[in-house]
C-alpha positions, 0 to 999 in steps of 0.5 A, a space after each residue: 930153795 925147797 921149791 927149787 930142789 923139788 922141781 930139780 930132783 923131780 925132773 932128774 928122776 923123771 928123766 933117769 930111765 924111769 920114764 921112757 924116752 927115745 934115743 937120738 944121735 950119739 952125743 959128744 961135746 955139748 955146748 950151750 950158750 944159753 946154759 953157759 956150759 960145755 961138757 963132754 958127754 959119754 957116747 953111751 948117752 943120747 940127747 933127749 928133747 929139751 924139757 923147759 930149762 932141763 937138758 937130759 942125756 939117757 942110756 936105757 940099757 944101763 938106766 944111766 942119765 946125765 941131766 943139766 939144769 940151768 940155775 941162775 945165781 945159784 948159791 952152792 952153800 945153800 943148796 948143799 946145806 939143804 941137801 945135807 940137812 933136809 935131803 929130798 923126800 917126795 911121797 907122790 913119786 916115792 923119792 928119797 935122796 940123800 948125800 952119800 959122802 963128802 962133797 969135793 971141789 970141782 976143778 973149773 975156771 971162772 967160777 966154783 963147782 962142787 961135786 956131791 955124791 948122792 944115793 937114794 930111791 925112786 919107787 923102790 929102785 935104788 940109784 947112785 950118782 953125783 950132783 955137780 953144782 956150778 956157779 959162775 962169776 957173772 951169775 950164771 949157774 947150773 946143776 949137772 946130775 949123773 945117776 945110775 943103778 948102784 950095781 952099775 956104779 963101779 962101771 960108771 964111776 970113772 966115766 961120770 968123773 970124766 964127764 964132770 972133769 970136762 965141764 967148763 963155763 962158756 959165755 952166755 950169748 944173750 944177743 943170740 938168745 934174744 934174736 932166736 926167740 924174736 925170730 921164732 915169734 915174729 909173724 906168729 899167733 900165740 893162742 891159749 884156750 881153756 874150758 872148765 866144767 863141773 857137771 851136775 851136783 844134786 840136789 840143786 842140779 846146778 851146772 857150772 861152766 866157763 871158757 876163755 881164750 887169749 890170742 896174741 898176734 906178734 907182728 914183725 915190725 914189733 907191734 902186737 894185737 891182743 884179744 881175750 874172750 871169756 864166757 861163763 854159765 850157771 844153770 839150776 832149776 828154773 834159772 840160767 845165767 850166762 855171761 861173756 866178755 871180750 877185750 882187745 888191745 894193741 901195743 909193742 913187743 920185744 924179747 928181753 932176758 931176766 936172770 938169764 931167762 927169756 921173757 916176752 915183754 909187751 907194752 900197751 897201757 902198761 908193761 907185762 913180761 911173760 916167761 918163754 920156754 919149751 917143755 918138750 914140743 909144748 910152747 909155754 908162756 908163763 907156764 901156760 901151754 900156747 899154740 903157735 901158728 902163722 898170724 893172719 892179722 900181721 906179718 
């Protein structure tokens, strides 16, 4: 649970007006069948690009943010216990967050919701807000976190409550999620590249270097071509060692859901699942950044 708390709260503060984002069109009702949530967003908040499984709405002028994060099979009791007894502290981002009052039950059908008042600081700037933890009967769950500066809270108290009172569970459309990802990936080439060097290190003047590339060509007929290549080099006084390797293969692919999250499933000699997500405009495959281009190997 600690790891979950760390990622969640860090995402909240990164989006809470501390790091600048450009606003988009005004938001009204936000319904997302992949999150399984519907909520009426205050018109002062503008929708931001999706960051992995976190959707944010931000107003720069008031340092106000509302952040929604998918949390499949969320245990509200465990979440509140940790927040109550441990809180959240992160020395790297100078974050200190704690409960600031008794949680109250949210009025929501087809599940349970708890509204938790919180207060804390990031980099010396005070923040007040509410965390809404919601868990549905079918395992769907999400956190909604609304924050602003304490001096702005009297103005935003009722507006925040209005947004939280509008929250509803909606049915997660799993077929639509799978189709959307498969349509996005058909006929595409996924490529990951990485180069590592350490430079020179006296007294042996040893140089280390390595590079790797991983390609997946996903064909529209459900087959794929796989190619991976790697190279390494160690150089010292009067010696050099260089090695390289390449691996190729083929098989079948499809998209499936696990705990509400999409995975690219590829089968050749064995079956492997890779988590699919976006971090802003960056496509991630198992948390690694891949480029997506049109495949010249298949359609």
